[in-house]
C-alpha positions in Angstrom: 188.1 172.9 184.9 184.6 174.5 184.9 184.0 177.2 182.3 184.4 180.7 183.2 181.0 182.1 184.2 180.5 185.8 185.2 178.7 185.9 188.4 177.9 188.3 191.2 179.0 185.8 193.8 181.6 187.3 196.2 183.1 183.9 196.8 183.0 180.1 196.6 185.1 177.3 197.9 186.5 173.9 196.5 187.1 170.8 198.5 190.0 168.7 196.8 190.2 165.1 197.4 193.8 164.1 198.4 193.6 160.4 198.2 192.0 158.1 195.6 189.1 155.8 196.6 186.4 153.7 195.0 184.5 157.1 194.3 187.1 159.7 193.6 190.5 160.4 192.0 193.1 162.1 193.9 193.0 165.7 192.9 189.3 165.6 192.0 187.4 168.9 193.5 183.9 170.0 194.4 183.0 173.7 193.9 180.2 175.2 195.9 178.9 178.3 197.7 176.0 176.5 199.4 174.9 177.6 202.8 175.4 174.0 204.3 177.5 171.1 202.7 177.2 167.5 204.2 180.2 165.3 204.5 179.7 161.8 205.4 179.0 158.2 204.5 175.2 158.4 203.8 173.8 158.6 200.1 172.4 162.0 200.8 175.7 163.5 201.7 177.3 166.1 199.3 180.7 164.6 199.8 180.7 160.9 200.3 183.6 159.3 202.0 184.6 155.8 203.2 183.4 155.3 206.8 186.7 155.3 209.1 185.0 153.1 211.7 182.5 150.2 211.5 180.1 151.8 214.1 178.0 154.2 212.1 176.6 155.0 208.6 176.0 158.8 209.0 176.9 162.5 208.2 180.4 163.1 209.8 180.4 166.8 209.5 178.6 169.9 207.9 180.2 173.0 206.3 178.1 176.1 207.1 178.0 179.6 205.9 179.0 182.0 208.7 178.7 185.6 207.3 181.4 185.9 204.6 183.0 182.6 205.6 182.3 178.9 206.5 182.7 176.8 209.5 183.1 173.1 209.9 180.6 171.6 212.6 181.1 167.8 213.7 178.0 165.9 213.5 179.0 162.3 214.6 179.4 160.8 218.1 181.4 157.9 216.6 183.8 159.7 214.0 186.2 162.4 215.1 186.3 165.4 212.9 189.8 167.0 212.3 191.2 170.2 210.9 194.9 170.1 210.1 195.0 167.1 212.5 193.4 168.6 215.5 190.0 167.4 216.6 187.1 169.8 216.4 184.9 169.7 219.4 182.0 172.3 218.6 182.8 174.2 215.5 185.9 175.4 213.5 186.2 178.3 211.3 187.8 177.3 208.0 190.7 179.1 206.3 192.3 178.7 202.9 194.3 175.5 202.6 192.8 173.7 205.7 193.0 169.9 205.5 189.8 168.3 206.8 189.9 164.6 208.0 187.9 162.1 209.8 189.3 159.7 212.6 191.8 157.2 211.2 190.4 157.7 207.4 193.0 158.0 204.7 191.0 160.5 202.8 191.6 164.2 203.5 189.7 167.2 201.9 191.5 170.4 201.3 189.5 173.5 201.7 190.2 176.7 199.5 188.4 179.9 198.9 188.1 181.4 195.5 187.0 184.7 194.3 187.6 184.4 190.6 184.0 184.3 189.3 184.5 180.9 187.6 181.7 179.2 189.5 178.0 179.5 188.7 176.0 179.3 192.1 172.9 178.2 189.9 174.6 174.9 189.1 175.0 173.9 192.8 177.7 171.6 193.6 180.0 171.3 190.6 182.5 168.4 190.3 185.8 169.3 188.8 187.9 166.2 187.4 191.4 165.9 188.6 193.7 167.8 186.2 196.9 165.9 185.1 199.7 166.8 187.4 203.1 167.8 186.2 204.8 164.6 187.6 202.2 162.5 185.5 202.9 164.6 182.3 206.7 164.2 182.9 206.2 160.4 183.4 204.2 160.2 180.3 207.0 162.2 178.3 209.6 160.1 179.9 208.2 156.8 179.6 208.8 156.3 175.8 212.3 157.8 176.3 213.0 155.3 179.2 211.4 152.4 177.0 213.4 153.2 173.9 216.6 153.5 176.0 215.9 150.0 177.8 215.2 148.5 174.3 218.4 150.0 173.0 220.4 148.8 175.8 219.0 145.2 175.4 219.6 145.5 171.6 223.2 146.7 172.2 223.8 144.0 174.9 222.5 141.3 172.7 224.6 142.7 169.5 227.5 142.9 171.8 226.9 139.3 173.0 226.4 138.1 169.4 229.6 139.8 168.3 231.6 138.4 171.2 230.1 134.8 170.6 231.0 135.2 167.0 234.5 136.2 167.8 235.0 133.3 170.3 233.7 130.7 167.7 236.0 132.2 165.1 238.8 131.8 167.3 237.9 128.1 168.0 237.5 127.4 164.3 241.3 128.0 163.7 241.8 124.7 165.4 239.3 122.6 163.6 240.7 120.4 160.7 239.6 117.7 158.2 241.0 114.3 158.8 241.1 112.0 155.9 242.1 108.4 155.7 245.0 108.2 153.2 245.8 104.4 153.4 244.9 101.2 155.3 247.3 98.4 156.5 246.5 94.8 157.4 249.1 93.8 159.9 250.2 90.5 162.0 251.5 91.2 165.4 253.8 88.9 167.3 254.9 90.1 170.6 256.4 93.6 169.9 257.0 93.0 166.2 254.4 94.2 163.7 254.5 92.8 159.9 252.3 94.5 157.3 250.7 91.8 155.2 248.8 94.0 152.9 248.0 97.7 152.3 245.2 99.7 150.6 245.8 103.1 149.1 242.9 105.5 148.6 245.1 107.7 146.3 246.3 104.8 144.3 242.8 103.4 144.0 241.2 106.7 143.1 238.2 105.6 145.3 236.4 108.1 147.6 238.5 108.7 150.7 237.0 108.3 154.0 237.0 111.8 155.8 235.8 113.4 159.0 236.9 116.3 161.3 239.3 116.7 164.2 240.3 119.5 166.5 243.1 120.7 168.7 242.7 121.6 172.3 244.4 124.1 174.4 246.3 121.3 176.1 247.8 119.9 172.9 245.4 116.9 172.3 244.2 116.1 168.8 240.5 114.9 169.4 238.4 113.2 166.8 235.8 110.2 166.6 237.4 106.9 166.7 235.6 105.8 163.5 237.3 108.5 161.7 240.7 106.9 162.1 239.1 103.2 162.2 236.3 103.6 159.7 235.7 99.7 159.4 234.4 99.8 162.9 231.0 101.6 162.0 230.1 100.4 158.5 226.8 98.5 158.1 228.3 96.6 155.2 229.7 93.9 157.6 226.5 92.7 159.0 224.1 90.3 157.3 226.4 89.4 154.0 229.1 87.1 153.1 232.7 88.3 152.9 232.7 87.9 149.1 229.8 90.4 149.0 231.7 93.1 150.9 233.3 95.7 148.7 235.4 97.4 151.3 238.8 95.7 151.6 239.5 97.2 155.2 236.2 95.8 156.3 237.2 92.5 154.9 240.4 92.6 156.9 238.8 93.7 160.0 236.4 90.7 159.8 239.4 88.3 159.1 241.4 89.9 162.1 238.6 89.7 164.6 237.6 86.2 163.6 241.3 85.1 164.1 241.8 87.0 167.4 238.5 85.5 168.7 239.0 81.9 167.9 242.9 81.7 168.7 244.5 81.9 172.0 248.1 82.7 171.2 250.7 85.5 171.1 249.9 86.3 167.6 247.2 88.9 166.8 246.1 90.6 163.5 245.0 94.3 163.4 243.9 96.8 160.8 245.7 100.2 161.1 245.1 103.4 159.1 247.2 106.3 158.1 245.5 109.8 158.1 246.2 113.2 156.7 245.0 116.6 158.2 243.8 119.5 156.1 242.5 122.9 157.0 240.8 125.0 154.3 239.7 124.2 150.8 240.3 120.8 149.2 243.7 120.6 147.6 245.5 122.7 150.1 248.7 121.4 151.7 248.5 119.0 154.5 248.1 120.4 158.2 251.0 118.9 160.1 252.4 115.4 159.7 250.2 112.2 158.9 248.6 110.6 161.9 248.5 106.8 162.3 245.5 105.2 164.1 248.0 103.2 166.0 249.1 106.5 167.6 245.7 107.3 168.9 244.6 106.6 172.5 241.2 105.3 173.0 238.9 103.0 175.2 237.9 99.7 173.6 236.4 98.0 176.7 232.9 98.6 175.6 233.4 97.5 172.0 230.6 95.2 170.6 232.0 92.0 169.2 229.5 90.9 166.8 229.0 87.2 166.0 228.5 87.1 162.0 229.2 83.4 161.6 227.0 80.4 160.9 226.9 76.8 162.1 229.8 75.8 159.9 231.8 79.0 160.0 233.0 81.4 162.7 233.1 85.1 161.5 233.4 88.0 164.0 233.4 91.9 163.6 234.1 94.7 166.0 231.6 97.6 166.2 231.1 100.8 168.2 228.0 102.1 166.7 224.5 101.5 167.8 223.0 98.8 165.6 221.1 96.7 168.3 220.0 97.2 171.9 223.3 98.1 173.3 224.1 101.7 173.2 227.1 101.9 175.8 229.6 101.0 173.1 229.0 104.4 171.3 230.9 105.9 174.2 234.1 104.3 172.7 233.7 106.6 169.6 236.3 109.0 170.7 240.1 109.0 170.3 243.0 111.4 170.8 246.8 111.9 170.8 249.3 114.3 172.0 250.8 116.7 169.4 253.5 119.3 169.3 251.3 122.4 169.6 248.2 123.8 171.4 245.1 124.7 169.9 242.2 127.3 170.7 239.5 124.9 172.2 239.3 124.2 175.8 237.9 120.9 177.1 234.9 121.2 179.6 235.8 119.4 182.8 233.6 116.2 183.4 231.9 118.0 186.5 230.8 120.9 184.3 228.8 118.9 181.8 225.6 118.7 183.6 225.5 122.5 184.0 226.6 123.1 180.2 224.0 120.7 178.9 220.5 121.1 180.3 217.6 120.4 177.9 217.4 123.3 175.2 220.8 124.6 175.9 222.4 126.2 172.6 225.4 124.2 171.2 227.6 124.6 168.1 229.2 122.2 165.8 232.2 122.6 163.5 233.1 120.5 160.7 234.1 119.6 157.1 231.0 117.9 155.6 231.7 115.6 152.9 234.9 115.0 151.2 233.8 116.8 147.8 232.3 119.7 149.8 235.4 120.5 151.9 234.2 124.0 152.8 234.4 124.5 156.7 230.9 125.0 158.4 229.5 126.0 161.7 225.9 124.9 162.8 223.9 125.5 165.7 221.7 123.1 167.6 220.0 122.3 170.9 220.3 119.6 173.5 217.4 117.3 173.2 217.5 115.1 176.2 218.8 115.4 179.8 222.6 114.7 180.0 223.5 112.1 182.5 226.9 110.8 183.5 227.8 107.7 181.5 225.5 108.5 178.6 226.0 110.2 175.1 224.8 113.8 174.5 221.5 113.8 172.4 221.0 116.9 170.2 219.7 118.1 166.9 221.7 120.1 164.4 221.0 118.7 160.9 224.6 117.1 160.7 225.7 114.7 158.0 228.8 113.0 156.7 232.0 114.7 157.4 231.0 116.4 160.7 232.0 113.2 162.5 234.8 113.9 164.8 234.1 117.6 165.0 233.7 119.4 168.3 230.4 119.9 169.9 230.9 123.3 171.6 229.1 125.6 174.1 229.9 129.3 174.8 230.5 129.6 178.6 231.1 133.3 179.6 234.1 134.3 177.7 235.3 130.9 176.6 234.3 128.3 174.2 234.5 124.7 175.6 234.2 121.5 173.9 231.7 119.3 175.6 231.6 116.4 173.1 232.7 114.9 169.9 230.2 114.3 167.1 229.6 110.7 166.7 226.5 109.3 164.9 223.0 110.1 163.6 219.9 108.3 165.1 218.7 106.5 162.0 215.2 106.1 163.7 214.4 109.7 162.6 213.5 112.7 164.6 216.7 114.5 163.5 218.4 113.4 166.8 222.2 113.1 166.7 224.7 112.0 169.4 228.0 113.3 170.6 230.4 111.5 172.9 231.0 113.6 176.1 234.7 114.7 176.3 234.6 113.1 179.7 235.2 109.8 177.8 238.4 110.9 176.5 241.2 108.6 177.7 243.3 111.5 178.6 240.8 112.5 181.1 240.3 108.8 182.3 242.3 106.1 183.8 243.4 103.5 181.4 242.6 103.5 177.7 244.3 101.7 175.0 247.2 103.0 172.9 
């Protein structure tokens, strides 16, 4: 506002700009008591407005003193002068609150007469900046309140989502168990008769048991990695050395059995089987459920890699399901399951859901019992690293290590935790990349499979 100045002026008037333009803010005013006040486009006009037409650059109208008041006189042949929307033909006396406009221009000037002695005539035309409206003041007051409210809502929503995710994962963890190889059997099979030729017990030998993870699904499937129940399939020990240099007796038996089966065509075959125990909780706890035999598990062996380890004088073969050469499809065989007598809390994702659930960067979770001597249960987070395509493994990170094999790869889908894969192997080429076999490879979800 202009400062209060005592004056002998009887009256002055203000023109308030209603719309903002390139020269004025909405609410800005001009105070004057001049005998003539020119409004128009030209630079010497007292109030300059945008030209509402393209025909002239001129003075649109003049406000002139008329005794104790003022009149508006049109000056342009091209721009209509209006008061309160009505065109002025010759002259129009101005009253308090009249709205002055020109042709189709957006800008209006509101005419108000004042007698408060707050204007000093010696200062000529005085520009009064727009004062902050109550709406603007209210908006400025409410803005931080709204902002904090939105941030609070986002925090509450995220916090609630985190709590719900934690609850869902805790519920799923109740069906995740440690699976540990108890003993291994070397068997001869003739028709329907199976004879145990030799046996190896980890308990009696006091050697380190081979352990991994398994989980129970809502439709009563016990699911794990196939190499957790047939550990001789994924050892690097078999490749490149003689049988005499291999320390693991199950691997020696696996080579002997595969060599016989590949070089003889008869009704007699040799197989290696394992008996596994399930545990939940700390080491030393009672077994969870009955022991599971590898011969009870259902799996697909159609893509197994039969590795030729022989020489010119000796035939030797070994069966593998892990990536040790250019082939990667046999990794999809690293999944096994069997029906058990109770249902778990982990749902299996449907095969057609996997592309939606596994975009690059998708957040996934892993559960397992890392290392036999560190049997505490763990949950880890990771991200999908490569696009998932049907018929391929799931590539992800996660920093997983021994003991997580066979555990579930999980996603939180709405209000449900779904297993999308089974943890399989680490990529030895580096880059923290690991692979899970998609649950679509479960024999229970496919036709065929081997029992």
